[in-house]
N, C-alpha and C positions, 0 to 999 in steps of 0.2 A: 581569467579565473574560470575553472570548470563548472559546468552546470551541475547542481545537486540533483541526484536521481533517487527517487523513491521507488521501491519495488512493491507492487501489489500482487500477492499470491492469490490466485483466483481459480475459478473453474467455469466452464461455459454455461452450464445449466443451473447456476446458483444465483437466485434473485438477490441475496444479500451482497454478493460480489458485484453485481451490476449496480446496485444502489450505492455501494461504497465508491466505486469508480466514478459514478456521476457526481456524488457529493464531494469527491476529492478534486474534481476538475477546477472549480473556482479557486480553491486554495493553491493548487499548483500554479495557476495563472497569477494569483496575487503575489506569490513568492518567487516566481520565475523558475520553478523546479520542473524537472521532467518526471514522468511516471512511466515505469516499465511494468507492463502487466504480464505475469508469468502464469501459465496454466499448470496447476498442481498435478493434473492427470497426465501431462506429457513428460514429466521428469520424475523417475522413481525416487530420487533423493528428496525432492520437494514433497512428494507424496508421503514419504516416510516421516518427514518432520511436521507437515501441516495438514494432512489429509482432512480431518473433520474440523479443523480450526479455521478454515477459510471463510471469508477473506481475511488476509493478514497483511498489514502495511508495515514495511520495513525500511530502514535507512542504515546502510552499512552494517547489517546484521542486528540492529537494534529494533525490537518490536515496538511499534508506536501504538498499535491497536489491532484488535481482531473482532470479527463478527460485525461490528458497527463502527463507523468513523467517529472518533472522538476529536471533533474539529478543533476545539480550543487547545487540547493537548498537542495536536499536530502543529498548530500555529505557534504555540509556545516553544516547542522543540525547534521548529524552523527558525524562529527568532534567535534562539540560542546558538545555532550553528552558523547563522548568517553574519 
């Protein structure tokens, strides 16, 4: 069974991004999911979509939250796909 991968659209100088990544780590461990962090500034297509919205947490194109981690919403989503 493939590992579920969440994508965190982030940028290096963003404190909200760092906070979301840190808060997401225990949830990723709890559900056995991988987190791929993508820098919005290194990809023009991502920049066009998410520039001022970061951080954004996605799974298969579905936006789970942005700016702040909605931990219970993410847990509920992961339970639903698991």
